[in-house]
N, C-alpha and C positions, 0 to 999 in steps of 0.2 A: 533794238537790242538791247537785252538783259544784262544790266551790270553785273560784273563778277563781285559776289560778297567779299568783303575785305579779309575775312579768315581765311577764304579758300585761296585767295590771291597771295597773301603770306605764307601759306602752307607751300605754294608752287613755287614761290621765290625761295624758300628754306631749302626744298629739296632739290631744287636748280644748283643752290651754292654746295651742297654736298656732293651731288654729283661732279660739278667743277673741281672740287677738292680731291675726290676719288681718282680722277681722271688727271689730276697733276702730273703724278709721274710718266704715265704715258704719253702725255702730250711733250713732257720734257725729254723724253726718249726719241719721240719723233723730229722734234726740234733738231736734236743733236745729231740725229742721221742725215737730216738735211745739210746741216752745217758742215758736217765731215764730207759729205760728198762735194760740196762746192769747194772745199778746200783741197780734197784730194780723192778724185773717183775711185780710187783703189780701196778707200775705206770701206766701200759697200760690198767689196766682192766676198763671196761666199768662203773663201777661205780664211780671210783676215775675220769677218764677222763670227764665222765658228770659233776661231782660236779666241777672240775675245770673250765670247759668251762660256766657254770652256773654262778661261782662267777665272772669270767670275763666280763659277759654280761654288767655289769653296766658301768665298764670304757671303754668296746667297744662302747655301745650307745653314751657315753658323748665325746668319742674321734672321733666319726663320725663326730659331728658338730664342734669339734676341728681342725678338717682336713680344713672345710671351712674357719675357721678364719685364721689359719696359712696360707692356700694356698692364701689367699687374703692379707696376708703380715701382719697380726695382732697377736695377742697374748692374751691367757684369763688365769690369773692365779686365778681366782676367783670361778671355777667351784664345787670346793668341797664345800666352804662356801655357795655358791649359792645352791646347792643340799640339805645341811642341813635344810637352810632357807626355801627352797620350800616343803620340806619335815614336816616342822614345820607348816606351813600355812596349807597345805593340811590335816594333821591331825586335828587341831584344827577345821579347815571347817567340815570336816565330823563327828567329836564328836558333833560338834554343830548342826548338822543337824540329828543326828541319831535317836533323839528322835519322829521328826516329819515324817521323811521321810524313815525311816527304810534301806533297804538295798540300796535304792536311793541314799544314801548320798555318797556311794563310786565312781559311776559314776562324782557326782557333784563336788566332791573333786578332782576328776582326771582332770576334766575342769578346774577347779580352779588351779591346779598345772601348768597345760599348759599355762593358762593365764599369772600366775606369772612369768614361765619360760621367755615367751615371752618378758614379760616387762622388766626383769631384764637383757635379753640380749639386748633389746632396749636400755636401760640406759646405758650399756658398750658400747655398738656403738655409742652412740651420745657423750658421753665424750671423746671417742677415735678420731671422725671423726668432729664433729662441735667443740668440745673444743679443737682438735687439740692437745691432751695430750698424750705423749707416751704410747702405750698400757701396756707395762710392769708397768707404773706407776698407770695407770687409774685402772686396774684390780688389783693390788696391793691394792690400796684403795677400791675398791669395796670389796674384798676379807676380809678386816677387817670389814666393814660394815654388809655384810651379816651374818658373825661369830658373832659380837656383838648382832645382832637382834634375832638369834636363841638362844643365851645366855640370852637374856633378855625375850624373849618369853615363854622359859623354867624355868626362874628363877634360872637359873644354874644346872636344873637338868634335868628331862626327859618330853616328851609330850607323853604319850603312847596313843594308839589306842583305842576307846570304846570297852569293851569287847563283845559287841554286834554285830560287825563289823569284829572281828578278824577272825572266821571260815568262813565269807564270802569272806574275803580280801585274804585269805592264798593261794587259788590256783594260784593267779598272781605270786607269787614266786615258791610255791612248787608243782603245778600242772603240768601236762604233756599233750601233744598232740601227738598220736601215739608214744608215749614212750619217747617224745623228750621234755625237760623243757621247760615251757612257757618263761622265760627270755631269752632263746638261739633264741626262734623262733622271740621273740620282736626284740632282737639285730638283726639277719639278716633281717629282714623287714626293720628295719632303716637303714641299710648297704645298702639295694637294693633301696630304695627310695634316700638314699644320693648320691649312684653312678649315678642313672639315672640323677640326678638334677647336678653334678659335671661333668658329661662326655657327655650328651647330650642334655643339654639346654644352651640357650645363655646366662642365667645366670652364669652357670657352667664356661664357656669360659670367660666371663667377671671376673670372680672371679680369675681365674688364671693370667689373662692379669694385672688385678691391683695388684696382688701380685709380678709380674715379673718385672713392670716396672710402677710405678704409673704415672709419668709423659707422658710417651706414651701412656697410657691408657686412660689419661684426653683429651689428643690431639686427640684421636681417638672419642671421644664422648662419652666416659664411663663416669658415674657418681661414682667417687669413694667414695663420702659419702654413696651413697644408697647401693652400691655393698659391702662395709664393713659393715655397719650398718645391713643390712640382713644376713650377715654372723654371726655376733653376735647372732641376733635372734634365727637363725637355732641353733647356740650352746646353748641358753636358752632352746628351744624347747628339744633338745636331754637330756639336764640335767633333764628336768622335765618328761621326759619320763623314765630316769633310776630311779628317785625318786621313780615313780608308782610302780615300779618292786622291789624297795628296800624296801618300808615299811614292806612287809610282813616279811621279814628276821626277822627283830629286833621287830617289833611292835611298834616303837616308834622313836621318833627324840631326839637327845641329842646335845648339843654343840661340840661334837666331832664327830658327823655324816660327812663323806667324807673327814675326815681328811687326808692330803697328797694325794688326789685324782687327785691334778692337777699335782703333779709329774708323777703319773703312765699314765695320761691320754698324757700328751707330750711326754713321754718316748715311748707310744705305738705308737703314730703318727710319731716320728721321725724313729722308726723301721721299721715302716710300707713303709717308702720310700718318706713321704712327706718333702719337703725341709723346714727348720725351716724359711729361709730369704722368702719363699713365693715362688709362680709361678708354684707349682707343688703338685697337691694332689692325695693320692693314698688311696681310701676309704676302700677296701678289704686288703690292705696291713696294714692298721691300725688296722682292725679288728684282722687279726692274730697276730700283734703287743701285742694287750691285751692279747691275749690267751697265746702267750709266754711269758709275765710277769707272769701270774699266774701259768703257769706251772714251770716256774723258782723257784716261791715261794714254789710250792707243792714240787717239787724236794728236795729243801734244807729242808724241813720238814722230807720227807721220808728217806733222805739218812743220815742226822745227819754228812754231811761233813761239813756244815757251819751252824752257829747258825742260827735259824729262826728269830732271833731278828736282824740279819743284812740285813732283806729282802731290807729295804729302803736304805741302803747303797749300795747294788748289785744294785738296780734300778737306783740310781745315778750315778754309774760308768757305767751302760750301756748306759745312756743318753750322758755321757761325750765323750765314746767312740764311739756312733754313730755319734755324731756331728765332730769328729776329722776324721771319715771314709768320711763323707760328704764334709768337707774342703779339705782335700788331694784328693779326686776324683775328685774335681772341678779343682784344679791343674794339 
């Protein structure tokens, strides 16, 4: 029997390691489902899983945008506050138009939300790229600004959606298509578009190149400013889409809307296999990461092994562990 050449054997081993890395989030999901079933058989009921995945849709949608930002070497800590601000603007717009435009106020409000999301992303991107401020500091600042704006707009209270629009808007969250909740379908659609852009287009390759090595990308003729700014605009658009789906759930915007979503989003991205230092993005892994986080929270509630009030602590521990795994795997 002929021996396998050393270079071919090394290549096969390298490919195998990459496949295991990409499969990691899916393996974690399978293990979590098994553990959940052993602890409580109701964990795998269709009703429970449907509710869990629907609740994770908001984080998954935003996390798809965060995959672009992080893979390009950026970071956005303002997504939760941005979601609250966009939700408030959208509801105020729809309420103002409800009397004259009736049901048409809803699609108009959605269009306004998308525009505001793109604008917020553009502002973040320009501050980071043109202003040359560290992404952590820049988005920490806009996080405070967006949160203060929604607090001011609501006068510290709530901005409820007009009664005449509630029933017409409810299906966006509570409706189903072929038995599948609409938020899940929206999340899958956003992920499919995001995966196509990141994996199949020139922009996706440029995004990864900028995140991997900014100087090399610049010498190769790639505009770092344009690439990163567009990534932040994609993030803003994803936040707007998540806000559109989120409004019917509570029917109002408050100063606490989207609180700590940035932690969940970054954790979902890291669990999904996207490298926090940039250069590599995994859209479908990100979606699975969002589902894993919600499943963990749900399991904590069903099992009573750990208090549900410690969900944030568990999520924080997960992102630290994931970062340690990434660092030691590089070594």
